[in-house]
C-alpha positions as CSV (number, residue, x, y, z in Angstrom):
1,M,-10.1,16.0,-9.9
2,N,-7.0,15.4,-12.1
3,I,-4.5,12.4,-11.8
4,L,-1.7,14.6,-9.9
5,Q,-4.5,15.7,-7.2
6,L,-5.6,12.0,-7.2
7,L,-1.7,10.7,-6.2
8,I,-1.3,13.4,-3.8
9,S,-4.3,13.0,-2.1
10,W,-4.5,11.8,1.4
11,Q,-6.9,9.1,1.1
12,F,-3.9,7.6,-1.4
13,L,-1.3,8.8,0.9
14,T,-2.5,6.9,3.7
15,L,-4.0,4.2,2.1
16,A,-0.4,3.6,0.6
17,L,1.3,3.9,4.1
18,V,-1.1,1.0,5.2
19,I,-0.3,-1.0,2.4
20,S,3.2,-0.6,3.3
21,A,3.1,-1.4,6.9
22,A,0.8,-4.6,6.1
23,T,3.2,-5.6,3.5
24,T,6.0,-4.8,6.0
25,T,4.4,-6.7,9.1
26,I,3.9,-9.8,6.9
27,K,7.1,-9.6,5.5
28,D,8.5,-9.9,9.2
29,T,6.2,-12.1,10.8
30,C,6.8,-14.4,7.9
31,E,10.8,-14.3,8.3
32,S,10.7,-14.7,12.1
33,I,8.8,-17.6,11.9
34,W,10.6,-19.3,9.8
35,I,13.9,-18.1,10.8
36,L,16.0,-21.0,9.9
37,A,13.3,-22.1,6.6
38,D,14.5,-20.8,3.2
39,V,13.2,-17.2,2.8
40,K,13.7,-17.2,-1.1
41,W,10.2,-17.2,-1.8
42,W,10.0,-13.5,-0.6
43,K,12.0,-12.3,-3.7
44,V,8.5,-14.1,-5.7
45,T,6.4,-12.4,-3.3
46,N,8.0,-9.1,-2.5
47,P,6.8,-7.7,-5.7
48,I,3.0,-8.6,-5.9
49,M,2.6,-8.4,-2.0
50,P,1.4,-4.6,-2.2
51,L,-0.6,-5.3,-4.8
52,A,-2.2,-8.4,-3.2
53,I,-3.3,-6.5,-0.3
54,G,-4.0,-3.6,-2.4
55,A,-6.6,-5.7,-4.1
56,V,-8.4,-7.3,-1.0
57,F,-8.4,-3.8,1.2
58,G,-10.2,-2.9,-2.0
59,L,-12.7,-5.4,-1.8
60,A,-12.9,-5.9,1.8
61,F,-13.0,-2.4,2.6
62,S,-16.2,0.0,0.6
63,N,-16.4,2.1,3.8
64,F,-12.9,3.6,3.0
65,P,-13.1,7.6,1.9
66,Y,-12.2,6.6,-1.4
67,P,-11.9,10.0,-3.9
68,E,-15.4,10.8,-5.2
69,L,-14.9,9.7,-9.0
70,I,-14.9,6.2,-7.5
71,Q,-17.3,6.4,-4.2
72,N,-20.0,3.7,-5.4
73,N,-17.7,1.4,-7.9
74,T,-16.0,-1.7,-6.1
75,I,-14.2,-2.1,-9.5
76,G,-12.8,1.9,-9.0
77,Q,-11.8,1.4,-5.9
78,V,-10.1,-2.0,-6.4
79,C,-8.3,-0.3,-8.7
80,F,-7.6,2.7,-7.1
81,C,-6.1,0.1,-3.7
82,L,-4.2,-1.2,-7.1
83,V,-2.0,1.7,-7.5
84,A,-1.5,2.4,-4.5
85,G,-0.3,-0.7,-3.4
86,E,2.5,-0.4,-6.3
87,F,3.2,3.1,-4.6
88,S,3.5,2.4,-1.3
89,S,7.1,1.6,-1.1
90,F,7.6,4.8,-3.1
91,V,5.5,7.0,-0.7
92,Y,6.9,5.4,2.6
93,R,10.2,6.1,1.4
94,F,9.1,9.7,0.6
95,V,7.2,10.5,3.9
96,K,10.0,8.8,5.3
97,A,12.8,11.2,3.4
98,A,10.3,14.1,4.4
99,F,10.1,13.4,8.4
100,E,13.9,12.9,8.8
101,K,15.0,16.2,7.2
102,E,12.1,17.8,9.2
103,I,13.3,16.2,12.5
104,G,16.8,16.4,11.6
């Protein structure tokens, strides 16, 4: 499996969408709790939040159907999840645009 096939695999796309949803949920929850507080912290944490969620996912969920190459390799799983976290906003925008084009 080459790198392009890996980046468009259903495992990668699913994981990226899960990370994007988790990032959005955490952001919205924090902003609703601290509605009157200064939310400049999000400008700092926004770039690293998907990476952190990806790393935690890679460490916590070893039963996720990872590609065959990294099935039994924890470091490979964490790296796979870090890359999925990095690409999560791009994948979300791509899937959203595809659905909007298809639906109408």
